[in-house]
C-alpha positions in Angstrom: 0.0 0.0 0.0 1.3 3.5 -0.8 1.0 6.4 1.5 -1.7 8.8 0.3 -1.0 12.5 0.3 -4.0 14.5 -0.9 -5.4 18.0 -0.8 -2.1 19.9 -0.4 -2.3 23.6 -1.0 -0.2 26.6 0.1 -0.4 30.3 0.2 2.5 32.6 -0.2 3.1 35.4 2.3 4.8 38.6 1.3 5.1 40.5 4.6 4.5 44.2 4.7 7.7 46.3 4.8 9.5 48.6 2.4 11.3 46.8 -0.3 15.0 46.7 0.4 14.5 48.1 3.9 17.0 45.9 5.8 19.0 46.7 8.9 21.7 44.8 10.8 19.8 42.5 13.2 20.2 43.0 16.9 19.1 40.3 19.3 17.5 41.2 22.6 17.2 38.7 25.5 13.4 38.2 26.1 13.7 34.9 28.0 12.3 36.2 31.3 9.5 38.2 29.6 8.6 35.2 27.5 8.2 33.0 30.6 11.0 30.6 29.8 12.8 29.3 32.9 15.0 26.4 31.9 18.5 25.7 33.3 20.6 23.0 31.8 22.4 20.9 34.4 25.3 18.8 33.2 25.4 16.8 36.4 29.1 16.9 36.9 30.9 16.2 40.2 34.5 17.1 39.3 35.2 13.6 37.8 35.0 15.1 34.3 32.9 12.6 32.6 33.1 13.6 28.9 29.3 13.7 28.3 28.8 16.5 30.8 30.6 19.0 28.5 28.8 18.0 25.2 25.1 18.8 25.7 22.4 19.7 25.5 20.0 20.7 22.7 16.3 21.0 21.9 13.6 21.4 19.2 11.3 24.0 17.7 8.0 22.5 16.9 4.3 23.1 16.7 3.1 20.3 18.9 -0.5 21.5 19.2 -1.1 22.4 15.6 -2.1 26.0 16.2 0.5 27.4 13.7 2.7 28.9 16.4 6.2 27.6 17.2 6.6 25.9 20.6 9.8 24.9 22.3 11.3 21.6 23.7 14.5 21.8 25.8 16.5 18.8 26.7 17.9 18.2 30.2 21.0 16.2 30.8 20.8 15.3 34.5 23.0 13.7 37.1 26.1 11.7 36.6 27.8 9.5 39.3 28.8 11.6 42.2 26.6 14.6 41.4 25.0 16.3 44.4 22.1 18.6 43.6 18.9 19.0 41.7 18.7 18.8 37.9 15.0 18.9 36.9 13.6 17.4 33.8 13.0 18.2 30.1 10.8 21.2 29.4 8.0 21.8 26.9 6.8 25.4 26.4 3.6 26.3 24.5 3.6 29.5 22.5 0.7 31.7 23.6 0.9 34.0 20.6 1.5 37.2 22.6 5.2 36.9 23.1 4.8 34.6 26.1 5.2 30.8 26.6 3.4 28.5 29.1 5.4 25.7 30.7 3.3 22.6 29.9 6.0 20.1 30.8 4.2 18.4 33.7 1.1 17.4 31.8 2.9 16.5 28.6 4.5 13.2 29.5 7.9 14.5 28.4 9.3 15.9 31.6 10.7 12.8 33.3 14.3 11.9 32.5 14.9 8.4 31.3 18.6 8.8 30.6 21.2 11.5 30.2 19.8 13.9 27.6 21.7 15.3 24.6 19.5 16.4 21.7 16.2 16.2 20.0 14.5 16.2 16.6 10.8 16.8 15.7 8.7 15.3 12.9 5.6 13.3 12.2 6.9 9.7 12.2 3.5 7.9 12.1 1.6 10.0 9.6 -1.2 11.2 11.9 -0.6 14.9 11.3 0.9 15.5 14.7 4.6 16.3 15.3 6.4 13.6 17.4 9.7 13.9 19.3 12.9 11.8 19.2 15.3 12.3 22.1 19.0 11.4 21.9 20.8 10.4 25.1 23.7 8.7 26.7 21.8 5.5 27.2 18.7 4.4 25.4 17.1 7.1 23.2 13.4 7.8 23.3 10.6 8.3 20.7 7.6 10.1 22.0 4.4 9.9 20.0 2.2 13.0 20.0 -1.3 12.0 21.2 -2.8 15.4 20.8 -4.1 17.6 23.6 -0.6 18.3 24.7 0.2 14.7 25.6 3.0 12.5 24.5 3.5 8.7 24.8 6.8 6.8 25.0 6.6 4.3 22.1 10.4 3.5 21.9 10.0 -0.2 22.5 7.3 -1.0 19.9 8.9 1.5 17.5 12.3 -0.3 17.7 14.4 2.9 17.8 15.9 2.7 21.3 19.6 2.9 20.3 21.5 2.4 23.6 24.7 4.1 22.5 25.9 7.6 23.3 23.8 9.5 20.7 24.3 13.2 20.0 22.1 14.5 17.1 19.4 12.9 14.9 17.9 13.6 11.5 14.4 12.7 10.2 14.2 12.5 6.4 12.6 10.3 3.7 15.6 8.4 2.6 13.8 6.0 0.2 11.1 8.2 -1.2 8.1 6.3 0.1 6.6 9.2 2.0 7.6 8.1 5.5 10.2 9.8 7.6 13.2 7.6 8.3 15.6 8.2 11.2 19.4 8.6 11.2 20.9 8.6 14.7 24.4 10.2 15.1 26.4 8.3 17.7 29.6 9.6 19.3 31.8 7.4 21.4 31.8 4.0 23.1 31.5 5.5 26.6 29.8 4.7 29.8 30.5 5.9 33.3 32.1 2.5 34.0 34.6 3.0 31.1 35.5 6.6 32.1 39.2 7.4 32.0 41.1 9.9 34.0 42.8 12.2 31.5 44.3 14.6 34.0 47.6 16.2 32.9 50.2 14.3 34.9 52.9 17.0 34.8 50.7 19.6 36.4 47.9 17.6 37.9 45.4 19.7 35.9 42.0 17.9 35.5 40.9 17.6 31.9 38.1 16.1 29.9 39.4 13.3 27.7 40.1 13.9 24.0 37.7 11.7 21.9 40.7 9.7 20.9 40.5 8.1 24.3 37.5 6.1 23.3 36.5 4.0 20.2 33.8 5.4 17.9 30.2 4.4 18.4 28.5 3.3 15.2 25.7 5.5 13.8 22.3 3.9 13.3 19.7 4.2 10.5 16.1 3.2 11.1 13.8 2.7 8.1 10.2 3.7 8.8 7.8 0.9 8.2 4.7 3.0 8.7 2.4 3.2 11.7 5.2 4.3 14.1 7.3 1.1 13.5 10.9 1.0 12.3 13.6 -1.5 11.4 17.3 -1.2 11.8 18.5 -1.0 8.2 21.9 0.5 8.9 24.0 -1.9 6.9 21.5 -2.7 4.2 21.2 1.0 3.4 25.0 1.3 3.1 25.8 3.3 6.3 28.9 1.3 6.9 31.5 3.8 8.0 32.4 4.3 11.7 33.1 7.9 12.9 32.8 10.0 16.0 29.6 11.8 15.0 28.2 14.9 16.6 26.1 16.7 13.9 24.3 15.7 10.7 22.0 17.1 8.0 20.0 15.8 5.1 20.4 17.7 1.8 20.1 17.2 -1.9 23.7 18.4 -2.7 23.7 17.1 -6.3 20.2 18.3 -7.2 19.1 14.9 -8.4 15.8 14.9 -6.4 16.7 12.6 -3.5 18.1 13.4 -0.1 21.7 12.7 0.8 23.2 12.8 4.3 26.2 14.6 5.7 27.7 13.7 9.1 30.2 16.0 11.0 32.6 13.8 13.0 34.9 14.8 15.8 38.6 14.2 15.0 37.7 11.6 12.3 36.9 12.3 8.6 33.4 13.7 7.9 31.0 11.6 5.9 28.9 12.4 2.9 26.5 9.6 2.1 25.2 9.8 -1.5 21.7 8.5 -2.1 21.1 6.3 -5.2 17.4 7.3 -5.2 16.2 4.1 -3.7 17.4 4.6 -0.2 20.8 3.0 -0.6 23.8 5.1 0.2 27.5 5.3 -0.6 30.0 7.2 1.5 31.9 9.7 -0.8 33.1 12.4 1.6 36.8 12.1 0.5 35.9 12.0 -3.2 33.6 15.0 -3.0 35.9 17.2 -0.9 34.1 17.4 2.4 35.9 14.8 4.6 38.9 17.0 5.5 40.1 20.6 5.6 42.2 22.2 2.9 45.4 20.7 4.4 44.0 17.2 4.2 43.4 16.9 8.0 40.3 15.8 9.9 38.9 18.3 12.3 36.7 18.3 15.4 33.4 18.6 13.6 30.6 19.6 16.0 27.6 21.3 14.3 26.6 21.5 10.6 24.2 23.4 8.4 23.6 23.7 4.7 22.4 26.4 2.3 23.4 28.2 -0.9 25.6 31.0 0.4 27.0 32.2 -2.9 23.9 32.0 -5.1 25.2 29.5 -7.6 22.3 27.1 -7.2 24.2 24.4 -5.2 24.0 23.9 -1.4 27.1 24.6 0.6 28.1 23.1 4.0 29.3 24.8 7.1 30.9 22.7 9.9 31.9 24.1 13.3 35.2 22.9 14.7 37.6 23.1 17.6 39.5 26.3 18.4 42.7 26.7 16.5 41.1 24.8 13.6 38.6 27.3 12.2 35.1 26.4 11.0 35.0 24.7 7.6 32.9 26.1 4.7 32.6 23.7 1.8 31.3 25.3 -1.3 29.1 23.0 -3.5 29.2 22.8 -7.2 28.5 20.4 -10.1 31.7 18.4 -9.4 31.5 18.3 -5.6 32.8 20.8 -3.0 35.8 23.0 -2.5 37.1 24.4 0.7 36.0 28.1 1.0 36.7 29.2 4.6 39.5 31.6 3.8 38.0 33.2 0.7 34.7 33.7 2.6 36.4 35.6 5.3 35.7 33.0 8.1 39.1 31.6 8.9 40.5 34.4 11.1 37.3 35.1 13.2 36.6 31.4 13.8 40.2 30.2 14.5 40.4 31.2 18.3 36.9 29.9 19.3 35.2 26.5 19.5 32.0 26.4 17.6 29.0 24.2 18.4 25.5 25.4 17.2 25.4 26.9 13.7 22.8 28.2 11.4 22.7 29.5 7.8 19.6 31.8 7.6 18.7 35.3 6.4 18.7 37.2 9.6 18.6 40.6 7.9 16.1 39.7 5.1 18.4 41.0 2.4 18.0 37.8 0.2 21.2 36.0 1.2 22.1 33.5 3.9 24.0 34.9 6.9 25.9 32.7 9.4 25.3 32.5 13.1 27.6 30.4 15.4 27.5 29.9 19.2 30.8 29.1 20.8 32.1 27.7 24.0 35.0 25.5 24.9 34.8 21.9 26.2 37.5 22.4 28.9 36.4 24.7 31.7 40.1 25.4 32.5 41.3 25.9 29.0 43.0 29.2 29.9 45.4 27.2 32.1 46.5 25.3 29.0 46.5 28.2 26.6 46.0 31.8 27.9 44.9 32.9 24.4 41.8 30.7 24.8 38.7 31.0 27.0 36.0 28.7 28.3 33.1 31.2 27.9 33.0 32.7 24.4 30.8 35.1 22.5 28.5 34.1 19.8 29.2 35.4 16.3 27.0 36.7 13.5 28.5 36.9 10.0 26.6 38.9 7.4 26.7 37.8 3.8 27.5 40.3 1.0 25.4 38.3 -1.4 28.3 36.6 -3.1 29.3 34.3 -0.2 31.8 36.6 1.5 31.1 37.3 5.1 31.8 40.1 7.6 31.5 39.7 11.3 28.9 41.9 13.0 30.4 43.9 15.9 29.5 42.8 19.4 27.8 46.0 20.2 25.4 45.5 17.3 24.8 41.8 18.1 23.5 42.4 21.6 23.3 39.8 24.4 24.5 36.8 22.4 27.9 38.5 22.4 28.2 38.0 26.1 30.7 35.2 26.6 29.0 32.0 27.6 29.3 28.2 26.9 27.1 27.9 23.9 25.8 24.6 22.6 22.6 24.4 20.5 21.4 27.2 18.2 17.8 27.0 17.0 16.5 29.7 14.6 12.8 30.4 15.3 10.4 33.2 14.4 8.5 32.9 17.6 6.5 36.1 17.1 5.8 35.6 13.4 7.0 39.0 12.3 9.3 37.8 9.6 12.5 38.4 11.5 14.3 35.2 12.6 14.8 35.0 16.3 17.1 32.6 18.2 16.8 30.0 20.9 20.2 29.1 22.3 21.1 26.5 24.9 24.2 26.9 27.1 26.0 24.2 29.0 25.2 24.1 32.7 23.4 27.4 32.3 20.0 29.0 31.4 18.6 28.6 27.9 17.9 32.0 26.3 15.4 33.3 23.8 16.6 36.2 21.7 14.2 38.4 19.7 15.5 39.9 16.5 14.8 43.6 16.5 16.2 44.6 13.2 14.1 46.1 10.4 11.8 43.4 9.1 12.0 44.3 5.4 10.2 42.2 2.7 10.1 38.4 3.2 8.3 35.3 2.2 7.0 32.7 4.6 5.5 29.3 3.9 4.5 26.5 6.3 4.5 23.5 4.0 2.4 20.8 5.7 1.7 17.3 4.5 -1.2 15.8 6.4 -1.0 18.5 9.0 2.7 18.2 9.8 5.8 19.8 8.3 6.6 18.3 4.9 10.2 17.5 5.5 12.2 17.7 2.3 9.9 20.3 0.7 11.7 23.2 -1.0 10.6 26.8 -1.5 12.0 28.4 -4.7 11.7 32.1 -5.5 12.8 33.5 -8.9 13.8 37.1 -9.0 15.6 39.3 -11.6 18.8 38.7 -9.7 18.6 34.9 -9.5 16.8 32.1 -7.7 16.5 31.8 -4.0 15.9 28.4 -2.4 15.2 27.1 1.1 14.7 23.5 2.1 12.6 22.1 5.0 14.6 20.0 7.3 14.2 18.0 10.6 17.5 18.0 12.3 20.4 20.4 11.7 23.0 22.5 13.6 24.0 20.7 16.8 21.6 18.4 18.7 18.6 20.4 17.6 15.7 20.9 15.2 14.9 24.4 14.1 11.7 26.3 13.0 10.3 24.1 10.2 8.8 26.9 8.3 10.4 28.1 5.1 11.6 31.7 5.3 13.2 33.8 2.5 14.2 37.5 2.8 13.7 39.5 -0.4 15.8 42.6 0.2 15.0 44.9 -2.7 13.9 42.1 -5.0 10.5 41.3 -6.4 9.6 37.7 -6.9 8.8 36.9 -10.5 7.8 33.3 -9.8 7.4 31.3 -6.5 7.1 27.6 -6.5 7.0 24.9 -3.8 8.6 21.6 -4.6 6.9 18.9 -2.5 8.9 15.9 -1.2 7.4 13.6 -3.9 8.8 15.9 -6.6 5.5 17.6 -7.5 5.8 21.3 -8.1 3.1 23.8 -7.0 3.0 27.4 -8.1 2.1 29.8 -5.2 0.1 32.9 -5.3 1.1 36.0 -3.3 -0.9 37.6 -0.6 0.0 40.6 1.5 -0.2 39.4 5.1 2.0 39.7 8.1 1.8 36.0 8.9 3.1 32.6 7.7 1.1 30.7 5.2 -1.9 28.6 6.1 -1.7 25.1 4.5 -4.6 22.7 4.1 -4.4 19.3 5.7 -4.8 16.0 4.0 -6.4 12.7 5.1 -4.5 10.4 7.4 -2.3 7.8 5.6 -3.6 4.2 5.9 -0.5 3.0 7.7 0.7 1.0 4.8 3.9 1.1 2.8 4.6 0.6 -0.9 
């Protein structure tokens, strides 16, 4: 049986605002005013278990189907020897007036069942409601959205409880059958029982271990069988390589109509799995130029995002790395990728910081993709090893000149994100639906923060592409202008341990759209008509699938 997708329609939104009226974005901390009160606790006791310095993330999702973006924040929790309170995961419902309500207690999501790391949101069972997959040290969890603000743990019957140390996860339709498959990025073969003391013997300085101290944990790929059931198809699908994965993203880098998968690995070569169109993959990272840096060395890949930064029609990749390595920009083309960090102006500014969360998005609505990175070291005493480095680090915003060259926005213009902290996940979200992309940022052992973008809105397009009531992962918005074509893809899982606002957002700058189209995941192309409204598109639902599979 094939999955039926019917009655899909979309409206285009061109928000009010003077054409070309863009201004450097400035982010204001509205966490307290929004009613968000979540503090991540890494649960450390001085023993320096490696997981405590690597989390945690979260997800942006519309769990109640009201069109407004809600928030899920992942708690890590106690490790052996920890004394104190750590709380649980948090779910916040967007009230639509700039405030959020904490609905964690009644959701069924609050209780910790392991040591939390990240999350990804998507409709895994085709019922039109957005579900949640939680990655952990220990068994991962899949929560089915029951409606009414309630979630049910279906990990056991779904068959996706990977017991390894998982970091990030991606939901994408790998085999083109209409169901979201699941790729789980695993990091190291670590348990508290296998913990090693990596203190510096000469000085007695306590240190977190380098990932070389532990073997890699094999990633897992779960093929969706429909009806909320999965099978482990890792080897059959061709996911055969072993790395030390932290971030991943699904993208159609070769523009052949199917989704490929890129994995950022820590101190081992990065992977690019190329899809044959039937859900079988071949790892070609080295061949295509995205496994190493320009010197042929593997780097400490953390977060990853994709987008066309130079306007040539091919998606590019940005990978955040360790300090003294620089973040890696891989520029896509017809023959693969080339290393573009230096020519893009990113090498110097990213060299002394350690990047985690990353996002390519149009934060100033000038029709190109800017770059936002949150930074923070993994060693809380890094300054004792190198006085040029620091544990708490400022976030960075790089503005695109439209040709793929970036300039760093000054700290004074950036606002509160420039305050040095230990950044981890970065989730773009337009929580107030004004066409300016805001930010949700998680910090290690610190309070999560919501930042409102108070730059000039300018002209923008916004589409919520829904299949059967839930985000149509893999859909792509395409806007043709006199200056070229702008594209944005709908993803579930990107950056670092997170899942961003699933709506498709394109800033227009001074351009007028000549043609706007939406490419649905099944390849069908739908022309969109423009309407002047200050809101995201309303998209009609479709009947529930029958639970079968072709």
